[in-house]
C-alpha positions in Angstrom: 0.0 0.0 0.0 2.8 2.4 0.9 4.5 1.6 -2.4 1.3 2.4 -4.3 0.9 5.7 -2.4 4.5 6.7 -3.1 4.2 5.7 -6.7 1.1 7.8 -7.1 2.7 10.8 -5.4 5.7 10.4 -7.6 3.5 10.2 -10.8 1.6 13.4 -9.8 4.9 15.2 -9.2 6.3 14.0 -12.5 3.2 15.1 -14.4 3.4 18.5 -12.7 6.9 18.9 -13.9 6.1 17.9 -17.4 3.0 20.0 -17.7 3.5 23.0 -20.0 3.0 26.5 -18.8 1.8 28.9 -21.4 4.3 31.6 -22.5 1.9 34.4 -21.3 1.6 32.8 -17.8 5.4 32.3 -17.6 6.0 35.9 -18.7 3.5 37.3 -16.2 5.1 35.2 -13.4 8.6 36.5 -14.4 7.4 40.1 -14.6 5.7 39.8 -11.2 8.9 38.6 -9.6 11.0 41.2 -11.2 8.7 44.1 -10.4 7.6 43.0 -7.0 10.3 45.1 -5.3 10.2 48.8 -6.0 12.0 51.8 -4.7 10.0 54.8 -3.7 11.0 57.9 -5.6 8.3 60.4 -4.7 5.3 60.5 -2.4 2.3 62.7 -2.9 0.3 62.3 0.3 -2.5 64.7 -0.7 -3.2 62.9 -4.0 -2.3 59.5 -2.4 0.1 58.7 -5.2 3.5 57.0 -5.3 6.2 57.3 -8.0 8.3 54.1 -7.9 11.1 52.5 -9.9 11.2 48.7 -10.3 14.2 46.5 -10.7 14.1 46.9 -14.5 14.5 50.6 -14.1 10.9 51.4 -15.2 9.2 54.3 -13.4 5.6 53.7 -12.4 3.0 56.1 -10.9 0.6 54.3 -8.6 -2.6 55.5 -7.0 -3.0 54.4 -3.4 -6.5 53.7 -2.1 -7.7 55.5 1.0 -8.0 52.1 2.8 -4.5 50.9 1.7 -2.4 49.5 4.6 1.3 50.3 5.0 3.1 47.6 6.9 6.5 48.4 8.5 8.7 46.6 11.1 7.0 48.3 14.0 3.5 49.2 12.9 0.6 48.9 10.5 -1.2 52.0 9.4 -3.1 53.7 6.6 -0.9 56.8 6.7 1.6 57.3 3.9 3.8 59.3 6.4 5.5 56.0 7.3 7.0 55.9 3.8 10.1 57.8 2.8 11.8 58.4 -0.5 14.3 55.6 -1.1 12.3 52.9 0.8 12.2 49.5 -0.9 8.6 48.3 -0.9 6.4 45.5 -2.2 2.9 46.6 -3.3 -0.2 44.6 -3.8 -2.3 46.1 -6.6 -6.0 45.5 -7.3 -7.8 47.2 -10.1 -4.7 49.3 -10.9 -4.5 50.8 -7.4 -2.3 49.9 -4.4 -4.2 48.1 -1.6 -1.2 47.1 0.6 2.4 48.3 0.9 5.0 46.3 2.7 8.2 48.2 3.5 11.0 45.7 2.9 13.9 48.1 3.8 13.9 51.7 4.9 16.1 54.2 3.1 17.8 55.2 6.3 19.0 51.6 6.8 21.1 52.0 3.7 22.5 55.3 4.9 23.4 54.2 8.4 24.6 50.7 7.5 28.2 49.7 7.9 30.2 49.0 4.8 31.4 45.4 4.5 
């Protein structure tokens, strides 16, 4: 019985590896990974808008919803004041607007970090 179960799991795993992913899906996945991390270039708190640059060097202007959550190491808030220019973030977009921002690294960590 164990042999059948292991064989079945192995077969499912092998079929999963051999299954083809469409080029569009693979491209979307790659783009998502490459653009997941962005650096904040400008913050317009009144318009609730962020200007960011992704890892490919592309500049994007994103509208932030009024209910968007900003997650930092020490707090979670809806206030964009917890962001600063130079912060590295990951943003969750829905309908073209940012719903959640996770600060991966603050800009001041770069400035105060010791050289190695």
